[in-house]
Jmol script that loads the backbone (N, CA, C; Angstrom):
load data "model"
ATOM      1  N   MET A   1       0.843  -1.183   0.000  1.00  0.00           N
ATOM      2  CA  MET A   1       0.000   0.000   0.000  1.00  0.00           C
ATOM      3  C   MET A   1       0.888   1.245   0.000  1.00  0.00           C
ATOM      4  N   ASP A   2       0.450   2.215  -0.741  1.00  0.00           N
ATOM      5  CA  ASP A   2       1.163   3.491  -0.810  1.00  0.00           C
ATOM      6  C   ASP A   2       0.819   4.306   0.431  1.00  0.00           C
ATOM      7  N   THR A   3       1.775   4.524   1.308  1.00  0.00           N
ATOM      8  CA  THR A   3       1.515   5.225   2.569  1.00  0.00           C
ATOM      9  C   THR A   3       1.338   6.725   2.396  1.00  0.00           C
ATOM     10  N   ASP A   4       1.666   7.247   1.213  1.00  0.00           N
ATOM     11  CA  ASP A   4       1.536   8.684   0.959  1.00  0.00           C
ATOM     12  C   ASP A   4       0.184   9.054   0.352  1.00  0.00           C
ATOM     13  N   ARG A   5      -0.680   8.089   0.138  1.00  0.00           N
ATOM     14  CA  ARG A   5      -1.994   8.344  -0.451  1.00  0.00           C
ATOM     15  C   ARG A   5      -3.054   8.305   0.638  1.00  0.00           C
ATOM     16  N   THR A   6      -4.157   8.955   0.359  1.00  0.00           N
ATOM     17  CA  THR A   6      -5.263   8.896   1.316  1.00  0.00           C
ATOM     18  C   THR A   6      -6.133   7.684   1.009  1.00  0.00           C
ATOM     19  N   VAL A   7      -6.692   7.122   2.066  1.00  0.00           N
ATOM     20  CA  VAL A   7      -7.570   5.962   1.937  1.00  0.00           C
ATOM     21  C   VAL A   7      -8.829   6.203   2.766  1.00  0.00           C
ATOM     22  N   VAL A   8      -9.906   5.566   2.367  1.00  0.00           N
ATOM     23  CA  VAL A   8     -11.162   5.642   3.121  1.00  0.00           C
ATOM     24  C   VAL A   8     -11.104   4.573   4.206  1.00  0.00           C
ATOM     25  N   VAL A   9     -11.214   5.010   5.456  1.00  0.00           N
ATOM     26  CA  VAL A   9     -11.160   4.070   6.570  1.00  0.00           C
ATOM     27  C   VAL A   9     -12.552   3.707   7.074  1.00  0.00           C
ATOM     28  N   ALA A  10     -13.541   4.558   6.815  1.00  0.00           N
ATOM     29  CA  ALA A  10     -14.911   4.277   7.241  1.00  0.00           C
ATOM     30  C   ALA A  10     -15.888   5.123   6.429  1.00  0.00           C
ATOM     31  N   ARG A  11     -17.132   4.660   6.374  1.00  0.00           N
ATOM     32  CA  ARG A  11     -18.210   5.383   5.692  1.00  0.00           C
ATOM     33  C   ARG A  11     -19.367   5.535   6.663  1.00  0.00           C
ATOM     34  N   PHE A  12     -20.040   6.672   6.590  1.00  0.00           N
ATOM     35  CA  PHE A  12     -21.135   6.967   7.506  1.00  0.00           C
ATOM     36  C   PHE A  12     -22.334   7.489   6.736  1.00  0.00           C
ATOM     37  N   SER A  13     -23.509   7.182   7.251  1.00  0.00           N
ATOM     38  CA  SER A  13     -24.726   7.673   6.608  1.00  0.00           C
ATOM     39  C   SER A  13     -25.183   8.992   7.214  1.00  0.00           C
ATOM     40  N   SER A  14     -24.693   9.320   8.412  1.00  0.00           N
ATOM     41  CA  SER A  14     -25.092  10.593   9.021  1.00  0.00           C
ATOM     42  C   SER A  14     -23.869  11.457   9.314  1.00  0.00           C
ATOM     43  N   GLN A  15     -24.088  12.743   9.208  1.00  0.00           N
ATOM     44  CA  GLN A  15     -23.030  13.713   9.438  1.00  0.00           C
ATOM     45  C   GLN A  15     -22.554  13.668  10.891  1.00  0.00           C
ATOM     46  N   SER A  16     -23.463  13.485  11.826  1.00  0.00           N
ATOM     47  CA  SER A  16     -23.074  13.470  13.240  1.00  0.00           C
ATOM     48  C   SER A  16     -22.162  12.284  13.556  1.00  0.00           C
ATOM     49  N   GLU A  17     -22.463  11.115  13.016  1.00  0.00           N
ATOM     50  CA  GLU A  17     -21.595   9.944  13.225  1.00  0.00           C
ATOM     51  C   GLU A  17     -20.210  10.184  12.646  1.00  0.00           C
ATOM     52  N   ALA A  18     -20.179  10.793  11.473  1.00  0.00           N
ATOM     53  CA  ALA A  18     -18.902  11.065  10.813  1.00  0.00           C
ATOM     54  C   ALA A  18     -18.049  12.031  11.644  1.00  0.00           C
ATOM     55  N   TYR A  19     -18.680  13.074  12.180  1.00  0.00           N
ATOM     56  CA  TYR A  19     -17.937  14.046  12.983  1.00  0.00           C
ATOM     57  C   TYR A  19     -17.440  13.451  14.305  1.00  0.00           C
ATOM     58  N   ILE A  20     -18.214  12.556  14.896  1.00  0.00           N
ATOM     59  CA  ILE A  20     -17.763  11.904  16.129  1.00  0.00           C
ATOM     60  C   ILE A  20     -16.525  11.061  15.855  1.00  0.00           C
ATOM     61  N   ALA A  21     -16.564  10.274  14.781  1.00  0.00           N
ATOM     62  CA  ALA A  21     -15.418   9.443  14.426  1.00  0.00           C
ATOM     63  C   ALA A  21     -14.204  10.295  14.063  1.00  0.00           C
ATOM     64  N   LYS A  22     -14.427  11.366  13.329  1.00  0.00           N
ATOM     65  CA  LYS A  22     -13.342  12.277  12.951  1.00  0.00           C
ATOM     66  C   LYS A  22     -12.707  12.885  14.196  1.00  0.00           C
ATOM     67  N   GLY A  23     -13.533  13.302  15.147  1.00  0.00           N
ATOM     68  CA  GLY A  23     -13.019  13.871  16.392  1.00  0.00           C
ATOM     69  C   GLY A  23     -12.213  12.873  17.191  1.00  0.00           C
ATOM     70  N   LEU A  24     -12.640  11.613  17.193  1.00  0.00           N
ATOM     71  CA  LEU A  24     -11.906  10.568  17.894  1.00  0.00           C
ATOM     72  C   LEU A  24     -10.511  10.392  17.306  1.00  0.00           C
ATOM     73  N   LEU A  25     -10.443  10.331  15.986  1.00  0.00           N
ATOM     74  CA  LEU A  25      -9.133  10.166  15.342  1.00  0.00           C
ATOM     75  C   LEU A  25      -8.241  11.373  15.604  1.00  0.00           C
ATOM     76  N   GLU A  26      -8.780  12.566  15.453  1.00  0.00           N
ATOM     77  CA  GLU A  26      -7.988  13.780  15.672  1.00  0.00           C
ATOM     78  C   GLU A  26      -7.516  13.885  17.114  1.00  0.00           C
ATOM     79  N   ALA A  27      -8.341  13.479  18.059  1.00  0.00           N
ATOM     80  CA  ALA A  27      -7.961  13.522  19.475  1.00  0.00           C
ATOM     81  C   ALA A  27      -6.819  12.554  19.777  1.00  0.00           C
ATOM     82  N   ASN A  28      -6.661  11.567  18.909  1.00  0.00           N
ATOM     83  CA  ASN A  28      -5.591  10.592  19.083  1.00  0.00           C
ATOM     84  C   ASN A  28      -4.432  10.825  18.119  1.00  0.00           C
ATOM     85  N   GLY A  29      -4.366  12.021  17.557  1.00  0.00           N
ATOM     86  CA  GLY A  29      -3.226  12.419  16.731  1.00  0.00           C
ATOM     87  C   GLY A  29      -3.221  11.894  15.315  1.00  0.00           C
ATOM     88  N   ILE A  30      -4.360  11.442  14.817  1.00  0.00           N
ATOM     89  CA  ILE A  30      -4.435  10.939  13.443  1.00  0.00           C
ATOM     90  C   ILE A  30      -5.104  11.997  12.573  1.00  0.00           C
ATOM     91  N   ASP A  31      -4.359  12.512  11.605  1.00  0.00           N
ATOM     92  CA  ASP A  31      -4.907  13.501  10.676  1.00  0.00           C
ATOM     93  C   ASP A  31      -5.935  12.825   9.775  1.00  0.00           C
ATOM     94  N   CYS A  32      -7.060  13.497   9.567  1.00  0.00           N
ATOM     95  CA  CYS A  32      -8.117  12.918   8.749  1.00  0.00           C
ATOM     96  C   CYS A  32      -8.987  14.031   8.183  1.00  0.00           C
ATOM     97  N   PHE A  33      -9.848  13.647   7.236  1.00  0.00           N
ATOM     98  CA  PHE A  33     -10.806  14.594   6.685  1.00  0.00           C
ATOM     99  C   PHE A  33     -12.022  13.823   6.189  1.00  0.00           C
ATOM    100  N   LEU A  34     -13.124  14.548   6.024  1.00  0.00           N
ATOM    101  CA  LEU A  34     -14.357  13.964   5.519  1.00  0.00           C
ATOM    102  C   LEU A  34     -14.485  14.281   4.033  1.00  0.00           C
ATOM    103  N   GLN A  35     -14.917  13.286   3.282  1.00  0.00           N
ATOM    104  CA  GLN A  35     -15.114  13.444   1.844  1.00  0.00           C
ATOM    105  C   GLN A  35     -16.589  13.214   1.526  1.00  0.00           C
ATOM    106  N   ASP A  36     -17.116  13.962   0.594  1.00  0.00           N
ATOM    107  CA  ASP A  36     -18.518  13.868   0.156  1.00  0.00           C
ATOM    108  C   ASP A  36     -19.505  14.252   1.252  1.00  0.00           C
ATOM    109  N   GLU A  37     -19.047  15.014   2.207  1.00  0.00           N
ATOM    110  CA  GLU A  37     -19.898  15.438   3.319  1.00  0.00           C
ATOM    111  C   GLU A  37     -21.047  16.319   2.831  1.00  0.00           C
ATOM    112  N   TYR A  38     -20.735  17.300   2.025  1.00  0.00           N
ATOM    113  CA  TYR A  38     -21.749  18.270   1.630  1.00  0.00           C
ATOM    114  C   TYR A  38     -22.707  17.726   0.576  1.00  0.00           C
ATOM    115  N   ILE A  39     -22.210  16.894  -0.325  1.00  0.00           N
ATOM    116  CA  ILE A  39     -23.115  16.329  -1.331  1.00  0.00           C
ATOM    117  C   ILE A  39     -24.114  15.394  -0.668  1.00  0.00           C
ATOM    118  N   ASN A  40     -23.669  14.665   0.349  1.00  0.00           N
ATOM    119  CA  ASN A  40     -24.579  13.779   1.064  1.00  0.00           C
ATOM    120  C   ASN A  40     -25.553  14.554   1.937  1.00  0.00           C
ATOM    121  N   GLN A  41     -25.128  15.696   2.419  1.00  0.00           N
ATOM    122  CA  GLN A  41     -26.015  16.539   3.223  1.00  0.00           C
ATOM    123  C   GLN A  41     -27.063  17.195   2.319  1.00  0.00           C
ATOM    124  N   THR A  42     -26.642  17.661   1.174  1.00  0.00           N
ATOM    125  CA  THR A  42     -27.532  18.348   0.250  1.00  0.00           C
ATOM    126  C   THR A  42     -28.534  17.392  -0.394  1.00  0.00           C
ATOM    127  N   PHE A  43     -28.056  16.213  -0.767  1.00  0.00           N
ATOM    128  CA  PHE A  43     -28.903  15.227  -1.439  1.00  0.00           C
ATOM    129  C   PHE A  43     -29.015  13.971  -0.576  1.00  0.00           C
ATOM    130  N   ALA A  44     -29.524  14.127   0.634  1.00  0.00           N
ATOM    131  CA  ALA A  44     -29.568  13.038   1.615  1.00  0.00           C
ATOM    132  C   ALA A  44     -30.295  11.796   1.097  1.00  0.00           C
ATOM    133  N   ILE A  45     -31.288  11.981   0.278  1.00  0.00           N
ATOM    134  CA  ILE A  45     -32.034  10.836  -0.239  1.00  0.00           C
ATOM    135  C   ILE A  45     -31.150   9.938  -1.112  1.00  0.00           C
ATOM    136  N   PHE A  46     -30.105  10.510  -1.695  1.00  0.00           N
ATOM    137  CA  PHE A  46     -29.200   9.749  -2.563  1.00  0.00           C
ATOM    138  C   PHE A  46     -27.937   9.289  -1.834  1.00  0.00           C
ATOM    139  N   ASN A  47     -27.910   9.415  -0.514  1.00  0.00           N
ATOM    140  CA  ASN A  47     -26.740   9.061   0.275  1.00  0.00           C
ATOM    141  C   ASN A  47     -26.165   7.697  -0.097  1.00  0.00           C
ATOM    142  N   PRO A  48     -26.981   6.641  -0.194  1.00  0.00           N
ATOM    143  CA  PRO A  48     -26.414   5.339  -0.558  1.00  0.00           C
ATOM    144  C   PRO A  48     -25.756   5.330  -1.938  1.00  0.00           C
ATOM    145  N   ALA A  49     -26.291   6.088  -2.864  1.00  0.00           N
ATOM    146  CA  ALA A  49     -25.722   6.130  -4.212  1.00  0.00           C
ATOM    147  C   ALA A  49     -24.340   6.781  -4.222  1.00  0.00           C
ATOM    148  N   PHE A  50     -24.130   7.744  -3.337  1.00  0.00           N
ATOM    149  CA  PHE A  50     -22.838   8.426  -3.263  1.00  0.00           C
ATOM    150  C   PHE A  50     -21.849   7.676  -2.381  1.00  0.00           C
ATOM    151  N   GLY A  51     -22.297   6.648  -1.684  1.00  0.00           N
ATOM    152  CA  GLY A  51     -21.400   5.878  -0.828  1.00  0.00           C
ATOM    153  C   GLY A  51     -21.250   6.435   0.565  1.00  0.00           C
ATOM    154  N   GLY A  52     -22.115   7.341   0.950  1.00  0.00           N
ATOM    155  CA  GLY A  52     -22.062   7.907   2.290  1.00  0.00           C
ATOM    156  C   GLY A  52     -20.950   8.926   2.452  1.00  0.00           C
ATOM    157  N   ILE A  53     -20.794   9.380   3.680  1.00  0.00           N
ATOM    158  CA  ILE A  53     -19.726  10.328   4.026  1.00  0.00           C
ATOM    159  C   ILE A  53     -18.501   9.495   4.343  1.00  0.00           C
ATOM    160  N   LYS A  54     -17.414   9.775   3.671  1.00  0.00           N
ATOM    161  CA  LYS A  54     -16.202   8.975   3.798  1.00  0.00           C
ATOM    162  C   LYS A  54     -15.200   9.649   4.741  1.00  0.00           C
ATOM    163  N   LEU A  55     -14.667   8.879   5.682  1.00  0.00           N
ATOM    164  CA  LEU A  55     -13.632   9.345   6.590  1.00  0.00           C
ATOM    165  C   LEU A  55     -12.308   8.861   6.033  1.00  0.00           C
ATOM    166  N   CYS A  56     -11.445   9.799   5.674  1.00  0.00           N
ATOM    167  CA  CYS A  56     -10.188   9.474   5.000  1.00  0.00           C
ATOM    168  C   CYS A  56      -8.987   9.771   5.886  1.00  0.00           C
ATOM    169  N   VAL A  57      -7.980   8.911   5.770  1.00  0.00           N
ATOM    170  CA  VAL A  57      -6.713   9.085   6.483  1.00  0.00           C
ATOM    171  C   VAL A  57      -5.582   8.777   5.508  1.00  0.00           C
ATOM    172  N   MET A  58      -4.370   9.086   5.915  1.00  0.00           N
ATOM    173  CA  MET A  58      -3.201   8.710   5.126  1.00  0.00           C
ATOM    174  C   MET A  58      -3.014   7.199   5.227  1.00  0.00           C
ATOM    175  N   GLY A  59      -2.481   6.592   4.181  1.00  0.00           N
ATOM    176  CA  GLY A  59      -2.279   5.152   4.162  1.00  0.00           C
ATOM    177  C   GLY A  59      -1.482   4.648   5.348  1.00  0.00           C
ATOM    178  N   LYS A  60      -0.502   5.426   5.782  1.00  0.00           N
ATOM    179  CA  LYS A  60       0.342   5.017   6.909  1.00  0.00           C
ATOM    180  C   LYS A  60      -0.434   4.957   8.220  1.00  0.00           C
ATOM    181  N   ASP A  61      -1.552   5.662   8.297  1.00  0.00           N
ATOM    182  CA  ASP A  61      -2.366   5.705   9.513  1.00  0.00           C
ATOM    183  C   ASP A  61      -3.587   4.792   9.461  1.00  0.00           C
ATOM    184  N   MET A  62      -3.782   4.092   8.349  1.00  0.00           N
ATOM    185  CA  MET A  62      -5.013   3.326   8.162  1.00  0.00           C
ATOM    186  C   MET A  62      -5.232   2.271   9.243  1.00  0.00           C
ATOM    187  N   GLU A  63      -4.239   1.481   9.533  1.00  0.00           N
ATOM    188  CA  GLU A  63      -4.410   0.403  10.511  1.00  0.00           C
ATOM    189  C   GLU A  63      -4.728   0.956  11.902  1.00  0.00           C
ATOM    190  N   ALA A  64      -3.998   1.973  12.320  1.00  0.00           N
ATOM    191  CA  ALA A  64      -4.234   2.570  13.638  1.00  0.00           C
ATOM    192  C   ALA A  64      -5.623   3.198  13.701  1.00  0.00           C
ATOM    193  N   ALA A  65      -6.023   3.891  12.636  1.00  0.00           N
ATOM    194  CA  ALA A  65      -7.337   4.531  12.603  1.00  0.00           C
ATOM    195  C   ALA A  65      -8.444   3.488  12.644  1.00  0.00           C
ATOM    196  N   TYR A  66      -8.308   2.447  11.853  1.00  0.00           N
ATOM    197  CA  TYR A  66      -9.318   1.393  11.819  1.00  0.00           C
ATOM    198  C   TYR A  66      -9.466   0.739  13.191  1.00  0.00           C
ATOM    199  N   ASN A  67      -8.338   0.400  13.812  1.00  0.00           N
ATOM    200  CA  ASN A  67      -8.380  -0.242  15.123  1.00  0.00           C
ATOM    201  C   ASN A  67      -9.009   0.665  16.176  1.00  0.00           C
ATOM    202  N   LEU A  68      -8.689   1.937  16.139  1.00  0.00           N
ATOM    203  CA  LEU A  68      -9.246   2.893  17.096  1.00  0.00           C
ATOM    204  C   LEU A  68     -10.756   3.022  16.910  1.00  0.00           C
ATOM    205  N   LEU A  69     -11.206   3.131  15.680  1.00  0.00           N
ATOM    206  CA  LEU A  69     -12.645   3.226  15.405  1.00  0.00           C
ATOM    207  C   LEU A  69     -13.369   1.948  15.818  1.00  0.00           C
ATOM    208  N   LYS A  70     -12.750   0.816  15.544  1.00  0.00           N
ATOM    209  CA  LYS A  70     -13.366  -0.467  15.891  1.00  0.00           C
ATOM    210  C   LYS A  70     -13.463  -0.634  17.426  1.00  0.00           C
ATOM    211  N   GLU A  71     -12.408  -0.269  18.133  1.00  0.00           N
ATOM    212  CA  GLU A  71     -12.398  -0.365  19.604  1.00  0.00           C
ATOM    213  C   GLU A  71     -13.496   0.486  20.237  1.00  0.00           C
ATOM    214  N   ASN A  72     -13.797   1.609  19.612  1.00  0.00           N
ATOM    215  CA  ASN A  72     -14.792   2.531  20.151  1.00  0.00           C
ATOM    216  C   ASN A  72     -16.195   2.308  19.584  1.00  0.00           C
ATOM    217  N   GLY A  73     -16.351   1.285  18.764  1.00  0.00           N
ATOM    218  CA  GLY A  73     -17.666   0.951  18.241  1.00  0.00           C
ATOM    219  C   GLY A  73     -18.171   1.876  17.154  1.00  0.00           C
ATOM    220  N   ASP A  74     -17.272   2.630  16.531  1.00  0.00           N
ATOM    221  CA  ASP A  74     -17.695   3.551  15.469  1.00  0.00           C
ATOM    222  C   ASP A  74     -17.839   2.863  14.120  1.00  0.00           C
ATOM    223  N   ILE A  75     -17.263   1.660  13.989  1.00  0.00           N
ATOM    224  CA  ILE A  75     -17.432   0.885  12.747  1.00  0.00           C
ATOM    225  C   ILE A  75     -17.708  -0.559  13.090  1.00  0.00           C
TER     226      ILE A  75
END
end "model"
wireframe off; spacefill off
backbone 0.3
color backbone group
């Protein structure tokens, strides 16, 4: 895996869930960002078609981010 690329570590159907998970990662020193947040908010009925709100991290942080989210029940 290319550690310099961003990867999707989790997908969420609601903005609040996405922000909670993002805050958890940031509080633990993992840089991250949300992708497709606004399109899913604007066109909520099409959320499944867009793949939900994606939480992205750097490839080098993927394993740590996934484990942290899993431990906290966010995924």
